[in-house]
One Martini backbone bead per residue (centre of mass of N, CA, C, O) as a GRO file, in nm:
protein
   94
    1MET     BB    1   0.057   0.063  -0.019
    2HIS     BB    2   0.299   0.258  -0.004
    3GLN     BB    3   0.383   0.230  -0.301
    4LEU     BB    4   0.126   0.348  -0.418
    5GLN     BB    5   0.141   0.621  -0.284
    6ALA     BB    6   0.423   0.687  -0.421
    7ASP     BB    7   0.304   0.649  -0.731
    8VAL     BB    8   0.069   0.842  -0.785
    9PRO     BB    9   0.196   1.102  -0.905
   10ALA     BB   10   0.323   0.958  -1.155
   11LEU     BB   11   0.059   0.830  -1.267
   12GLN     BB   12  -0.079   1.102  -1.306
   13TRP     BB   13   0.125   1.238  -1.488
   14MET     BB   14   0.094   0.997  -1.711
   15GLY     BB   15  -0.231   0.932  -1.720
   16LEU     BB   16  -0.322   0.647  -1.568
   17ILE     BB   17  -0.452   0.818  -1.334
   18THR     BB   18  -0.728   0.923  -1.124
   19GLU     BB   19  -0.858   1.183  -0.880
   20THR     BB   20  -1.206   1.197  -0.769
   21LYS     BB   21  -1.331   1.228  -0.480
   22GLY     BB   22  -1.125   0.973  -0.385
   23PRO     BB   23  -1.097   0.739  -0.578
   24LEU     BB   24  -0.921   0.570  -0.792
   25SER     BB   25  -0.867   0.584  -1.152
   26VAL     BB   26  -0.860   0.445  -1.458
   27THR     BB   27  -0.758   0.523  -1.752
   28ALA     BB   28  -0.751   0.466  -2.078
   29GLN     BB   29  -0.441   0.468  -2.080
   30GLY     BB   30  -0.402   0.266  -1.846
   31ALA     BB   31  -0.556   0.034  -1.973
   32ALA     BB   32  -0.378   0.013  -2.225
   33VAL     BB   33  -0.117  -0.054  -2.081
   34PHE     BB   34  -0.216  -0.310  -1.944
   35TYR     BB   35  -0.305  -0.467  -2.207
   36ARG     BB   36  -0.037  -0.457  -2.343
   37ASP     BB   37   0.118  -0.620  -2.137
   38GLN     BB   38  -0.060  -0.874  -2.149
   39ASN     BB   39  -0.008  -0.923  -2.456
   40GLU     BB   40   0.302  -0.954  -2.438
   41LYS     BB   41   0.297  -1.198  -2.250
   42ALA     BB   42   0.132  -1.384  -2.435
   43GLU     BB   43   0.328  -1.373  -2.678
   44SER     BB   44   0.566  -1.498  -2.524
   45ARG     BB   45   0.439  -1.764  -2.440
   46LEU     BB   46   0.368  -1.862  -2.723
   47ALA     BB   47   0.664  -1.873  -2.825
   48GLN     BB   48   0.748  -2.082  -2.607
   49VAL     BB   49   0.557  -2.306  -2.700
   50ALA     BB   50   0.671  -2.328  -2.988
   51GLU     BB   51   0.950  -2.416  -2.886
   52PHE     BB   52   0.852  -2.668  -2.748
   53ALA     BB   53   0.746  -2.799  -3.006
   54ASP     BB   54   1.023  -2.808  -3.153
   55LEU     BB   55   1.157  -2.992  -2.949
   56LEU     BB   56   0.964  -3.233  -2.971
   57GLU     BB   57   1.032  -3.293  -3.274
   58GLU     BB   58   1.338  -3.377  -3.202
   59LEU     BB   59   1.209  -3.600  -3.046
   60THR     BB   60   1.159  -3.913  -2.941
   61ALA     BB   61   0.955  -4.147  -2.799
   62ASP     BB   62   1.206  -4.254  -2.624
   63GLU     BB   63   1.265  -3.959  -2.480
   64ILE     BB   64   0.959  -3.957  -2.384
   65ASP     BB   65   0.673  -3.901  -2.166
   66LEU     BB   66   0.353  -3.915  -2.287
   67SER     BB   67   0.187  -3.919  -2.012
   68ARG     BB   68   0.308  -3.614  -1.942
   69LEU     BB   69   0.251  -3.400  -2.155
   70ALA     BB   70  -0.009  -3.243  -2.068
   71LEU     BB   71   0.095  -3.144  -1.797
   72VAL     BB   72   0.351  -3.002  -1.891
   73LEU     BB   73   0.218  -2.811  -2.095
   74ARG     BB   74   0.036  -2.664  -1.897
   75ARG     BB   75   0.250  -2.562  -1.698
   76PHE     BB   76   0.413  -2.405  -1.907
   77ALA     BB   77   0.183  -2.222  -2.024
   78GLN     BB   78   0.133  -2.105  -1.717
   79GLY     BB   79   0.437  -2.057  -1.591
   80GLU     BB   80   0.541  -2.277  -1.378
   81ILE     BB   81   0.755  -2.358  -1.601
   82SER     BB   82   1.019  -2.410  -1.778
   83LEU     BB   83   1.159  -2.527  -2.051
   84SER     BB   84   1.372  -2.705  -1.917
   85GLU     BB   85   1.178  -2.839  -1.725
   86ALA     BB   86   0.986  -2.964  -1.921
   87VAL     BB   87   1.192  -3.149  -2.053
   88THR     BB   88   1.276  -3.293  -1.793
   89HIS     BB   89   0.992  -3.411  -1.724
   90LEU     BB   90   0.969  -3.580  -1.987
   91ARG     BB   91   1.246  -3.745  -1.922
   92ALA     BB   92   1.194  -3.867  -1.630
   93GLY     BB   93   1.030  -4.135  -1.717
   94ARG     BB   94   1.301  -4.276  -1.858
   0.00000   0.00000   0.00000
């Protein structure tokens, strides 16, 4: 909460929030910045999932545990594990 209070003047100056008689409100520009950030994170995650798919294509069925594929892919896509951890988890069953 203290950090937010410290950031309020800068966020107001940038036009990201406004304060009118009480609570703070996000401006249209503030919402746009938020959604752009969310979009960039999603694009980055999608690129990483595509990289994971490329790595899977390079592996043979003998190198990965197919029974773990769905769980590992889900955890990776949700950002719970890194790319290297995902590959390690798929190989762990072997």
